[in-house]
PDB file of N, CA, C and O in Angstrom:
ATOM      1  N   UNK A   1    -181.713 -28.555 116.940  1.00  0.00           N
ATOM      2  CA  UNK A   1    -182.023 -28.599 118.345  1.00  0.00           C
ATOM      3  C   UNK A   1    -182.414 -27.229 118.870  1.00  0.00           C
ATOM      4  O   UNK A   1    -182.863 -27.127 120.012  1.00  0.00           O
ATOM      5  N   UNK A   2    -182.266 -26.199 118.102  1.00  0.00           N
ATOM      6  CA  UNK A   2    -182.540 -24.855 118.597  1.00  0.00           C
ATOM      7  C   UNK A   2    -183.991 -24.693 119.033  1.00  0.00           C
ATOM      8  O   UNK A   2    -184.268 -23.920 119.950  1.00  0.00           O
ATOM      9  N   UNK A   3    -184.911 -25.392 118.409  1.00  0.00           N
ATOM     10  CA  UNK A   3    -186.323 -25.252 118.760  1.00  0.00           C
ATOM     11  C   UNK A   3    -186.878 -26.464 119.492  1.00  0.00           C
ATOM     12  O   UNK A   3    -188.085 -26.543 119.723  1.00  0.00           O
ATOM     13  N   UNK A   4    -186.034 -27.393 119.854  1.00  0.00           N
ATOM     14  CA  UNK A   4    -186.495 -28.588 120.552  1.00  0.00           C
ATOM     15  C   UNK A   4    -186.786 -28.282 122.014  1.00  0.00           C
ATOM     16  O   UNK A   4    -186.114 -27.468 122.648  1.00  0.00           O
ATOM     17  N   UNK A   5    -187.796 -28.950 122.522  1.00  0.00           N
ATOM     18  CA  UNK A   5    -188.123 -28.836 123.941  1.00  0.00           C
ATOM     19  C   UNK A   5    -187.241 -29.795 124.725  1.00  0.00           C
ATOM     20  O   UNK A   5    -186.791 -30.800 124.176  1.00  0.00           O
ATOM     21  N   UNK A   6    -186.989 -29.510 125.980  1.00  0.00           N
ATOM     22  CA  UNK A   6    -186.116 -30.384 126.778  1.00  0.00           C
ATOM     23  C   UNK A   6    -186.552 -31.847 126.784  1.00  0.00           C
ATOM     24  O   UNK A   6    -185.702 -32.737 126.805  1.00  0.00           O
ATOM     25  N   UNK A   7    -187.858 -32.115 126.764  1.00  0.00           N
ATOM     26  CA  UNK A   7    -188.313 -33.513 126.780  1.00  0.00           C
ATOM     27  C   UNK A   7    -188.276 -34.158 125.392  1.00  0.00           C
ATOM     28  O   UNK A   7    -188.690 -35.307 125.239  1.00  0.00           O
ATOM     29  N   UNK A   8    -187.790 -33.437 124.384  1.00  0.00           N
ATOM     30  CA  UNK A   8    -187.648 -33.979 123.036  1.00  0.00           C
ATOM     31  C   UNK A   8    -186.194 -34.313 122.696  1.00  0.00           C
ATOM     32  O   UNK A   8    -185.901 -34.732 121.576  1.00  0.00           O
ATOM     33  N   UNK A   9    -185.295 -34.133 123.642  1.00  0.00           N
ATOM     34  CA  UNK A   9    -183.866 -34.356 123.409  1.00  0.00           C
ATOM     35  C   UNK A   9    -183.398 -35.539 124.242  1.00  0.00           C
ATOM     36  O   UNK A   9    -183.677 -35.621 125.438  1.00  0.00           O
ATOM     37  N   UNK A  10    -182.685 -36.453 123.598  1.00  0.00           N
ATOM     38  CA  UNK A  10    -182.112 -37.603 124.298  1.00  0.00           C
ATOM     39  C   UNK A  10    -180.625 -37.641 123.991  1.00  0.00           C
ATOM     40  O   UNK A  10    -180.226 -37.625 122.826  1.00  0.00           O
ATOM     41  N   UNK A  11    -179.823 -37.690 125.009  1.00  0.00           N
ATOM     42  CA  UNK A  11    -178.385 -37.824 124.832  1.00  0.00           C
ATOM     43  C   UNK A  11    -178.009 -39.295 124.956  1.00  0.00           C
ATOM     44  O   UNK A  11    -178.443 -39.979 125.883  1.00  0.00           O
ATOM     45  N   UNK A  12    -177.206 -39.771 124.024  1.00  0.00           N
ATOM     46  CA  UNK A  12    -176.740 -41.156 124.042  1.00  0.00           C
ATOM     47  C   UNK A  12    -175.214 -41.155 124.023  1.00  0.00           C
ATOM     48  O   UNK A  12    -174.588 -40.123 123.782  1.00  0.00           O
ATOM     49  N   UNK A  13    -174.631 -42.308 124.277  1.00  0.00           N
ATOM     50  CA  UNK A  13    -173.170 -42.406 124.352  1.00  0.00           C
ATOM     51  C   UNK A  13    -172.501 -42.355 122.989  1.00  0.00           C
ATOM     52  O   UNK A  13    -171.334 -41.977 122.892  1.00  0.00           O
ATOM     53  N   UNK A  14    -173.214 -42.726 121.936  1.00  0.00           N
ATOM     54  CA  UNK A  14    -172.601 -42.724 120.611  1.00  0.00           C
ATOM     55  C   UNK A  14    -173.626 -43.001 119.527  1.00  0.00           C
ATOM     56  O   UNK A  14    -174.803 -43.225 119.806  1.00  0.00           O
ATOM     57  N   UNK A  15    -173.160 -42.982 118.286  1.00  0.00           N
ATOM     58  CA  UNK A  15    -174.043 -43.170 117.138  1.00  0.00           C
ATOM     59  C   UNK A  15    -174.708 -44.546 117.148  1.00  0.00           C
ATOM     60  O   UNK A  15    -175.892 -44.661 116.830  1.00  0.00           O
ATOM     61  N   UNK A  16    -173.964 -45.583 117.507  1.00  0.00           N
ATOM     62  CA  UNK A  16    -174.529 -46.930 117.518  1.00  0.00           C
ATOM     63  C   UNK A  16    -175.698 -47.022 118.492  1.00  0.00           C
ATOM     64  O   UNK A  16    -176.740 -47.588 118.160  1.00  0.00           O
ATOM     65  N   UNK A  17    -175.533 -46.479 119.673  1.00  0.00           N
ATOM     66  CA  UNK A  17    -176.624 -46.502 120.647  1.00  0.00           C
ATOM     67  C   UNK A  17    -177.821 -45.701 120.134  1.00  0.00           C
ATOM     68  O   UNK A  17    -178.967 -46.108 120.325  1.00  0.00           O
ATOM     69  N   UNK A  18    -177.562 -44.572 119.489  1.00  0.00           N
ATOM     70  CA  UNK A  18    -178.638 -43.758 118.943  1.00  0.00           C
ATOM     71  C   UNK A  18    -179.415 -44.481 117.852  1.00  0.00           C
ATOM     72  O   UNK A  18    -180.644 -44.429 117.821  1.00  0.00           O
ATOM     73  N   UNK A  19    -178.699 -45.153 116.958  1.00  0.00           N
ATOM     74  CA  UNK A  19    -179.359 -45.906 115.877  1.00  0.00           C
ATOM     75  C   UNK A  19    -180.196 -47.040 116.454  1.00  0.00           C
ATOM     76  O   UNK A  19    -181.331 -47.261 116.033  1.00  0.00           O
ATOM     77  N   UNK A  20    -179.632 -47.752 117.416  1.00  0.00           N
ATOM     78  CA  UNK A  20    -180.397 -48.828 118.058  1.00  0.00           C
ATOM     79  C   UNK A  20    -181.651 -48.289 118.729  1.00  0.00           C
ATOM     80  O   UNK A  20    -182.705 -48.924 118.677  1.00  0.00           O
ATOM     81  N   UNK A  21    -181.547 -47.137 119.352  1.00  0.00           N
ATOM     82  CA  UNK A  21    -182.691 -46.519 120.017  1.00  0.00           C
ATOM     83  C   UNK A  21    -183.779 -46.149 119.012  1.00  0.00           C
ATOM     84  O   UNK A  21    -184.961 -46.386 119.263  1.00  0.00           O
ATOM     85  N   UNK A  22    -183.393 -45.577 117.892  1.00  0.00           N
ATOM     86  CA  UNK A  22    -184.373 -45.213 116.857  1.00  0.00           C
ATOM     87  C   UNK A  22    -185.055 -46.459 116.297  1.00  0.00           C
ATOM     88  O   UNK A  22    -186.277 -46.480 116.145  1.00  0.00           O
ATOM     89  N   UNK A  23    -184.284 -47.488 115.993  1.00  0.00           N
ATOM     90  CA  UNK A  23    -184.868 -48.718 115.459  1.00  0.00           C
ATOM     91  C   UNK A  23    -185.809 -49.366 116.468  1.00  0.00           C
ATOM     92  O   UNK A  23    -186.869 -49.874 116.101  1.00  0.00           O
ATOM     93  N   UNK A  24    -185.419 -49.346 117.734  1.00  0.00           N
ATOM     94  CA  UNK A  24    -186.216 -50.008 118.767  1.00  0.00           C
ATOM     95  C   UNK A  24    -187.456 -49.225 119.167  1.00  0.00           C
ATOM     96  O   UNK A  24    -188.419 -49.820 119.651  1.00  0.00           O
ATOM     97  N   UNK A  25    -187.464 -47.915 118.981  1.00  0.00           N
ATOM     98  CA  UNK A  25    -188.620 -47.119 119.411  1.00  0.00           C
ATOM     99  C   UNK A  25    -189.453 -46.682 118.209  1.00  0.00           C
ATOM    100  O   UNK A  25    -190.581 -47.143 118.036  1.00  0.00           O
ATOM    101  N   UNK A  26    -188.915 -45.810 117.396  1.00  0.00           N
ATOM    102  CA  UNK A  26    -189.634 -45.339 116.213  1.00  0.00           C
ATOM    103  C   UNK A  26    -189.988 -46.514 115.301  1.00  0.00           C
ATOM    104  O   UNK A  26    -191.116 -46.627 114.823  1.00  0.00           O
ATOM    105  N   UNK A  27    -189.009 -47.379 115.072  1.00  0.00           N
ATOM    106  CA  UNK A  27    -189.227 -48.514 114.177  1.00  0.00           C
ATOM    107  C   UNK A  27    -190.314 -49.449 114.659  1.00  0.00           C
ATOM    108  O   UNK A  27    -191.157 -49.879 113.871  1.00  0.00           O
ATOM    109  N   UNK A  28    -190.308 -49.769 115.943  1.00  0.00           N
ATOM    110  CA  UNK A  28    -191.326 -50.663 116.486  1.00  0.00           C
ATOM    111  C   UNK A  28    -192.731 -50.079 116.361  1.00  0.00           C
ATOM    112  O   UNK A  28    -193.700 -50.823 116.203  1.00  0.00           O
ATOM    113  N   UNK A  29    -192.846 -48.769 116.429  1.00  0.00           N
ATOM    114  CA  UNK A  29    -194.161 -48.129 116.363  1.00  0.00           C
ATOM    115  C   UNK A  29    -194.622 -47.865 114.940  1.00  0.00           C
ATOM    116  O   UNK A  29    -195.825 -47.845 114.681  1.00  0.00           O
ATOM    117  N   UNK A  30    -193.695 -47.663 114.011  1.00  0.00           N
ATOM    118  CA  UNK A  30    -194.083 -47.182 112.693  1.00  0.00           C
ATOM    119  C   UNK A  30    -193.794 -48.132 111.533  1.00  0.00           C
ATOM    120  O   UNK A  30    -194.242 -47.874 110.416  1.00  0.00           O
ATOM    121  N   UNK A  31    -193.072 -49.204 111.756  1.00  0.00           N
ATOM    122  CA  UNK A  31    -192.773 -50.161 110.690  1.00  0.00           C
ATOM    123  C   UNK A  31    -193.691 -51.363 110.850  1.00  0.00           C
ATOM    124  O   UNK A  31    -193.865 -51.883 111.952  1.00  0.00           O
ATOM    125  N   UNK A  32    -194.277 -51.798 109.738  1.00  0.00           N
ATOM    126  CA  UNK A  32    -195.176 -52.940 109.778  1.00  0.00           C
ATOM    127  C   UNK A  32    -194.863 -53.939 108.685  1.00  0.00           C
ATOM    128  O   UNK A  32    -193.931 -53.755 107.902  1.00  0.00           O
ATOM    129  N   UNK A  33    -195.646 -54.987 108.641  1.00  0.00           N
ATOM    130  CA  UNK A  33    -195.453 -56.038 107.650  1.00  0.00           C
ATOM    131  C   UNK A  33    -195.577 -55.468 106.242  1.00  0.00           C
ATOM    132  O   UNK A  33    -196.527 -54.750 105.933  1.00  0.00           O
ATOM    133  N   UNK A  34    -194.616 -55.795 105.402  1.00  0.00           N
ATOM    134  CA  UNK A  34    -194.616 -55.322 104.020  1.00  0.00           C
ATOM    135  C   UNK A  34    -193.987 -53.960 103.820  1.00  0.00           C
ATOM    136  O   UNK A  34    -193.750 -53.558 102.681  1.00  0.00           O
ATOM    137  N   UNK A  35    -193.708 -53.234 104.898  1.00  0.00           N
ATOM    138  CA  UNK A  35    -193.027 -51.937 104.764  1.00  0.00           C
ATOM    139  C   UNK A  35    -191.596 -52.168 104.288  1.00  0.00           C
ATOM    140  O   UNK A  35    -191.064 -53.273 104.388  1.00  0.00           O
ATOM    141  N   UNK A  36    -190.994 -51.119 103.778  1.00  0.00           N
ATOM    142  CA  UNK A  36    -189.615 -51.197 103.317  1.00  0.00           C
ATOM    143  C   UNK A  36    -188.725 -50.276 104.141  1.00  0.00           C
ATOM    144  O   UNK A  36    -189.053 -49.112 104.375  1.00  0.00           O
ATOM    145  N   UNK A  37    -187.605 -50.816 104.570  1.00  0.00           N
ATOM    146  CA  UNK A  37    -186.580 -50.055 105.282  1.00  0.00           C
ATOM    147  C   UNK A  37    -185.419 -49.914 104.305  1.00  0.00           C
ATOM    148  O   UNK A  37    -184.930 -50.914 103.780  1.00  0.00           O
ATOM    149  N   UNK A  38    -184.977 -48.697 104.059  1.00  0.00           N
ATOM    150  CA  UNK A  38    -183.935 -48.455 103.061  1.00  0.00           C
ATOM    151  C   UNK A  38    -182.631 -48.048 103.741  1.00  0.00           C
ATOM    152  O   UNK A  38    -182.592 -47.107 104.534  1.00  0.00           O
ATOM    153  N   UNK A  39    -181.576 -48.768 103.418  1.00  0.00           N
ATOM    154  CA  UNK A  39    -180.228 -48.423 103.847  1.00  0.00           C
ATOM    155  C   UNK A  39    -179.357 -48.352 102.590  1.00  0.00           C
ATOM    156  O   UNK A  39    -179.821 -48.676 101.497  1.00  0.00           O
ATOM    157  N   UNK A  40    -178.121 -47.937 102.737  1.00  0.00           N
ATOM    158  CA  UNK A  40    -177.235 -47.892 101.577  1.00  0.00           C
ATOM    159  C   UNK A  40    -176.129 -48.925 101.715  1.00  0.00           C
ATOM    160  O   UNK A  40    -175.911 -49.489 102.788  1.00  0.00           O
ATOM    161  N   UNK A  41    -175.440 -49.160 100.614  1.00  0.00           N
ATOM    162  CA  UNK A  41    -174.324 -50.100 100.612  1.00  0.00           C
ATOM    163  C   UNK A  41    -173.116 -49.552 101.375  1.00  0.00           C
ATOM    164  O   UNK A  41    -172.140 -50.273 101.581  1.00  0.00           O
ATOM    165  N   UNK A  42    -173.170 -48.311 101.786  1.00  0.00           N
ATOM    166  CA  UNK A  42    -172.043 -47.697 102.485  1.00  0.00           C
ATOM    167  C   UNK A  42    -172.219 -47.664 104.000  1.00  0.00           C
ATOM    168  O   UNK A  42    -171.398 -47.082 104.708  1.00  0.00           O
ATOM    169  N   UNK A  43    -173.286 -48.286 104.499  1.00  0.00           N
ATOM    170  CA  UNK A  43    -173.552 -48.248 105.939  1.00  0.00           C
ATOM    171  C   UNK A  43    -172.517 -49.042 106.726  1.00  0.00           C
ATOM    172  O   UNK A  43    -172.027 -50.075 106.269  1.00  0.00           O
ATOM    173  N   UNK A  44    -172.198 -48.550 107.900  1.00  0.00           N
ATOM    174  CA  UNK A  44    -171.372 -49.281 108.845  1.00  0.00           C
ATOM    175  C   UNK A  44    -172.204 -50.442 109.382  1.00  0.00           C
ATOM    176  O   UNK A  44    -173.427 -50.337 109.478  1.00  0.00           O
ATOM    177  N   UNK A  45    -171.557 -51.528 109.726  1.00  0.00           N
ATOM    178  CA  UNK A  45    -172.259 -52.710 110.228  1.00  0.00           C
ATOM    179  C   UNK A  45    -173.201 -52.385 111.376  1.00  0.00           C
ATOM    180  O   UNK A  45    -174.270 -52.985 111.495  1.00  0.00           O
ATOM    181  N   UNK A  46    -172.811 -51.441 112.217  1.00  0.00           N
ATOM    182  CA  UNK A  46    -173.644 -51.069 113.366  1.00  0.00           C
ATOM    183  C   UNK A  46    -174.953 -50.410 112.939  1.00  0.00           C
ATOM    184  O   UNK A  46    -175.889 -50.341 113.736  1.00  0.00           O
ATOM    185  N   UNK A  47    -175.041 -49.925 111.698  1.00  0.00           N
ATOM    186  CA  UNK A  47    -176.287 -49.343 111.210  1.00  0.00           C
ATOM    187  C   UNK A  47    -177.057 -50.324 110.339  1.00  0.00           C
ATOM    188  O   UNK A  47    -178.125 -49.977 109.836  1.00  0.00           O
ATOM    189  N   UNK A  48    -176.559 -51.513 110.149  1.00  0.00           N
ATOM    190  CA  UNK A  48    -177.276 -52.523 109.363  1.00  0.00           C
ATOM    191  C   UNK A  48    -178.053 -53.457 110.282  1.00  0.00           C
ATOM    192  O   UNK A  48    -179.236 -53.717 110.057  1.00  0.00           O
ATOM    193  N   UNK A  49    -177.394 -53.955 111.305  1.00  0.00           N
ATOM    194  CA  UNK A  49    -177.985 -54.976 112.174  1.00  0.00           C
ATOM    195  C   UNK A  49    -179.306 -54.549 112.823  1.00  0.00           C
ATOM    196  O   UNK A  49    -180.249 -55.341 112.812  1.00  0.00           O
ATOM    197  N   UNK A  50    -179.425 -53.339 113.389  1.00  0.00           N
ATOM    198  CA  UNK A  50    -180.713 -52.982 114.010  1.00  0.00           C
ATOM    199  C   UNK A  50    -181.869 -53.004 113.008  1.00  0.00           C
ATOM    200  O   UNK A  50    -182.990 -53.377 113.354  1.00  0.00           O
ATOM    201  N   UNK A  51    -181.590 -52.603 111.768  1.00  0.00           N
ATOM    202  CA  UNK A  51    -182.636 -52.584 110.749  1.00  0.00           C
ATOM    203  C   UNK A  51    -182.944 -53.990 110.256  1.00  0.00           C
ATOM    204  O   UNK A  51    -184.093 -54.282 109.926  1.00  0.00           O
ATOM    205  N   UNK A  52    -181.940 -54.872 110.197  1.00  0.00           N
ATOM    206  CA  UNK A  52    -182.191 -56.278 109.868  1.00  0.00           C
ATOM    207  C   UNK A  52    -183.080 -56.908 110.931  1.00  0.00           C
ATOM    208  O   UNK A  52    -184.040 -57.608 110.608  1.00  0.00           O
ATOM    209  N   UNK A  53    -182.766 -56.661 112.187  1.00  0.00           N
ATOM    210  CA  UNK A  53    -183.550 -57.225 113.286  1.00  0.00           C
ATOM    211  C   UNK A  53    -184.978 -56.704 113.260  1.00  0.00           C
ATOM    212  O   UNK A  53    -185.924 -57.463 113.473  1.00  0.00           O
ATOM    213  N   UNK A  54    -185.137 -55.412 112.999  1.00  0.00           N
ATOM    214  CA  UNK A  54    -186.473 -54.827 112.941  1.00  0.00           C
ATOM    215  C   UNK A  54    -187.265 -55.404 111.777  1.00  0.00           C
ATOM    216  O   UNK A  54    -188.438 -55.745 111.931  1.00  0.00           O
ATOM    217  N   UNK A  55    -186.631 -55.514 110.613  1.00  0.00           N
ATOM    218  CA  UNK A  55    -187.311 -56.083 109.443  1.00  0.00           C
ATOM    219  C   UNK A  55    -187.762 -57.509 109.733  1.00  0.00           C
ATOM    220  O   UNK A  55    -188.883 -57.884 109.391  1.00  0.00           O
ATOM    221  N   UNK A  56    -186.907 -58.301 110.355  1.00  0.00           N
ATOM    222  CA  UNK A  56    -187.250 -59.677 110.705  1.00  0.00           C
ATOM    223  C   UNK A  56    -188.425 -59.718 111.682  1.00  0.00           C
ATOM    224  O   UNK A  56    -189.356 -60.503 111.507  1.00  0.00           O
ATOM    225  N   UNK A  57    -188.377 -58.883 112.695  1.00  0.00           N
ATOM    226  CA  UNK A  57    -189.425 -58.883 113.724  1.00  0.00           C
ATOM    227  C   UNK A  57    -190.770 -58.421 113.183  1.00  0.00           C
ATOM    228  O   UNK A  57    -191.814 -58.897 113.631  1.00  0.00           O
ATOM    229  N   UNK A  58    -190.756 -57.499 112.225  1.00  0.00           N
ATOM    230  CA  UNK A  58    -191.996 -56.903 111.729  1.00  0.00           C
ATOM    231  C   UNK A  58    -192.468 -57.467 110.392  1.00  0.00           C
ATOM    232  O   UNK A  58    -193.563 -57.132 109.939  1.00  0.00           O
ATOM    233  N   UNK A  59    -191.666 -58.314 109.753  1.00  0.00           N
ATOM    234  CA  UNK A  59    -192.042 -58.825 108.433  1.00  0.00           C
ATOM    235  C   UNK A  59    -191.890 -57.775 107.348  1.00  0.00           C
ATOM    236  O   UNK A  59    -192.609 -57.793 106.349  1.00  0.00           O
ATOM    237  N   UNK A  60    -190.957 -56.867 107.548  1.00  0.00           N
ATOM    238  CA  UNK A  60    -190.716 -55.788 106.580  1.00  0.00           C
ATOM    239  C   UNK A  60    -189.611 -56.209 105.615  1.00  0.00           C
ATOM    240  O   UNK A  60    -188.955 -57.232 105.814  1.00  0.00           O
ATOM    241  N   UNK A  61    -189.416 -55.415 104.577  1.00  0.00           N
ATOM    242  CA  UNK A  61    -188.345 -55.649 103.612  1.00  0.00           C
ATOM    243  C   UNK A  61    -187.206 -54.681 103.889  1.00  0.00           C
ATOM    244  O   UNK A  61    -187.432 -53.498 104.145  1.00  0.00           O
ATOM    245  N   UNK A  62    -185.991 -55.188 103.837  1.00  0.00           N
ATOM    246  CA  UNK A  62    -184.805 -54.350 103.969  1.00  0.00           C
ATOM    247  C   UNK A  62    -184.236 -54.172 102.569  1.00  0.00           C
ATOM    248  O   UNK A  62    -183.844 -55.143 101.922  1.00  0.00           O
ATOM    249  N   UNK A  63    -184.193 -52.929 102.106  1.00  0.00           N
ATOM    250  CA  UNK A  63    -183.687 -52.646 100.761  1.00  0.00           C
ATOM    251  C   UNK A  63    -182.353 -51.936 100.867  1.00  0.00           C
ATOM    252  O   UNK A  63    -182.133 -51.119 101.761  1.00  0.00           O
ATOM    253  N   UNK A  64    -181.463 -52.264  99.937  1.00  0.00           N
ATOM    254  CA  UNK A  64    -180.133 -51.674  99.917  1.00  0.00           C
ATOM    255  C   UNK A  64    -179.982 -50.855  98.644  1.00  0.00           C
ATOM    256  O   UNK A  64    -180.058 -51.387  97.536  1.00  0.00           O
ATOM    257  N   UNK A  65    -179.767 -49.558  98.814  1.00  0.00           N
ATOM    258  CA  UNK A  65    -179.525 -48.668  97.675  1.00  0.00           C
ATOM    259  C   UNK A  65    -178.021 -48.617  97.446  1.00  0.00           C
ATOM    260  O   UNK A  65    -177.256 -48.285  98.352  1.00  0.00           O
ATOM    261  N   UNK A  66    -177.610 -48.944  96.248  1.00  0.00           N
ATOM    262  CA  UNK A  66    -176.195 -48.892  95.889  1.00  0.00           C
ATOM    263  C   UNK A  66    -175.866 -47.472  95.459  1.00  0.00           C
ATOM    264  O   UNK A  66    -176.373 -46.994  94.444  1.00  0.00           O
ATOM    265  N   UNK A  67    -175.030 -46.805  96.216  1.00  0.00           N
ATOM    266  CA  UNK A  67    -174.641 -45.448  95.872  1.00  0.00           C
ATOM    267  C   UNK A  67    -173.485 -45.491  94.878  1.00  0.00           C
ATOM    268  O   UNK A  67    -172.441 -46.088  95.140  1.00  0.00           O
ATOM    269  N   UNK A  68    -173.691 -44.853  93.744  1.00  0.00           N
ATOM    270  CA  UNK A  68    -172.666 -44.838  92.706  1.00  0.00           C
ATOM    271  C   UNK A  68    -171.896 -43.517  92.729  1.00  0.00           C
ATOM    272  O   UNK A  68    -170.665 -43.502  92.726  1.00  0.00           O
ATOM    273  N   UNK A  69    -172.631 -42.427  92.752  1.00  0.00           N
ATOM    274  CA  UNK A  69    -172.047 -41.090  92.855  1.00  0.00           C
ATOM    275  C   UNK A  69    -172.925 -40.303  93.803  1.00  0.00           C
ATOM    276  O   UNK A  69    -173.902 -40.829  94.335  1.00  0.00           O
ATOM    277  N   UNK A  70    -172.591 -39.080  94.010  1.00  0.00           N
ATOM    278  CA  UNK A  70    -173.393 -38.252  94.918  1.00  0.00           C
ATOM    279  C   UNK A  70    -174.813 -38.065  94.404  1.00  0.00           C
ATOM    280  O   UNK A  70    -175.720 -37.798  95.192  1.00  0.00           O
ATOM    281  N   UNK A  71    -175.022 -38.198  93.113  1.00  0.00           N
ATOM    282  CA  UNK A  71    -176.335 -37.896  92.532  1.00  0.00           C
ATOM    283  C   UNK A  71    -177.100 -39.125  92.060  1.00  0.00           C
ATOM    284  O   UNK A  71    -178.271 -39.003  91.700  1.00  0.00           O
ATOM    285  N   UNK A  72    -176.490 -40.295  92.046  1.00  0.00           N
ATOM    286  CA  UNK A  72    -177.146 -41.469  91.477  1.00  0.00           C
ATOM    287  C   UNK A  72    -177.113 -42.658  92.431  1.00  0.00           C
ATOM    288  O   UNK A  72    -176.130 -42.889  93.135  1.00  0.00           O
ATOM    289  N   UNK A  73    -178.201 -43.394  92.433  1.00  0.00           N
ATOM    290  CA  UNK A  73    -178.233 -44.650  93.169  1.00  0.00           C
ATOM    291  C   UNK A  73    -179.166 -45.608  92.440  1.00  0.00           C
ATOM    292  O   UNK A  73    -179.999 -45.173  91.646  1.00  0.00           O
ATOM    293  N   UNK A  74    -179.039 -46.886  92.696  1.00  0.00           N
ATOM    294  CA  UNK A  74    -179.948 -47.866  92.130  1.00  0.00           C
ATOM    295  C   UNK A  74    -180.115 -49.011  93.118  1.00  0.00           C
ATOM    296  O   UNK A  74    -179.260 -49.233  93.975  1.00  0.00           O
ATOM    297  N   UNK A  75    -181.224 -49.737  92.992  1.00  0.00           N
ATOM    298  CA  UNK A  75    -181.515 -50.842  93.902  1.00  0.00           C
ATOM    299  C   UNK A  75    -180.822 -52.087  93.399  1.00  0.00           C
ATOM    300  O   UNK A  75    -180.888 -52.401  92.211  1.00  0.00           O
ATOM    301  N   UNK A  76    -180.161 -52.796  94.290  1.00  0.00           N
ATOM    302  CA  UNK A  76    -179.554 -54.063  93.905  1.00  0.00           C
ATOM    303  C   UNK A  76    -180.103 -55.229  94.706  1.00  0.00           C
ATOM    304  O   UNK A  76    -179.969 -56.382  94.296  1.00  0.00           O
ATOM    305  N   UNK A  77    -180.711 -54.946  95.825  1.00  0.00           N
ATOM    306  CA  UNK A  77    -181.197 -56.079  96.607  1.00  0.00           C
ATOM    307  C   UNK A  77    -182.373 -55.665  97.469  1.00  0.00           C
ATOM    308  O   UNK A  77    -182.543 -54.506  97.845  1.00  0.00           O
ATOM    309  N   UNK A  78    -183.167 -56.666  97.756  1.00  0.00           N
ATOM    310  CA  UNK A  78    -184.281 -56.497  98.670  1.00  0.00           C
ATOM    311  C   UNK A  78    -184.389 -57.803  99.438  1.00  0.00           C
ATOM    312  O   UNK A  78    -184.466 -58.874  98.835  1.00  0.00           O
ATOM    313  N   UNK A  79    -184.395 -57.726 100.738  1.00  0.00           N
ATOM    314  CA  UNK A  79    -184.465 -58.916 101.568  1.00  0.00           C
ATOM    315  C   UNK A  79    -185.770 -58.893 102.333  1.00  0.00           C
ATOM    316  O   UNK A  79    -186.052 -57.935 103.053  1.00  0.00           O
ATOM    317  N   UNK A  80    -186.563 -59.929 102.186  1.00  0.00           N
ATOM    318  CA  UNK A  80    -187.811 -60.048 102.956  1.00  0.00           C
ATOM    319  C   UNK A  80    -187.600 -61.032 104.076  1.00  0.00           C
ATOM    320  O   UNK A  80    -186.958 -62.068 103.899  1.00  0.00           O
ATOM    321  N   UNK A  81    -188.140 -60.705 105.225  1.00  0.00           N
ATOM    322  CA  UNK A  81    -188.039 -61.603 106.371  1.00  0.00           C
ATOM    323  C   UNK A  81    -189.398 -62.118 106.730  1.00  0.00           C
ATOM    324  O   UNK A  81    -189.534 -62.895 107.674  1.00  0.00           O
TER     325      UNK A  81
END
């Protein structure tokens, strides 16, 4: 934030509201049909639902990366809407 302009900063009440805001604004503008949204198996439910809704609305794929260790991950699922 040290180099951000005042009109580039948005304060929200919490992480859930911030995630919903990103999915609803950035996601709506930049995610399209066939795109992939990647989350991990360690996400809190509040960080899964906005991306599921966006994938459904845009016809994108929601992919889940299974985190095994700090250095390794692998794909276990891909959901198309």
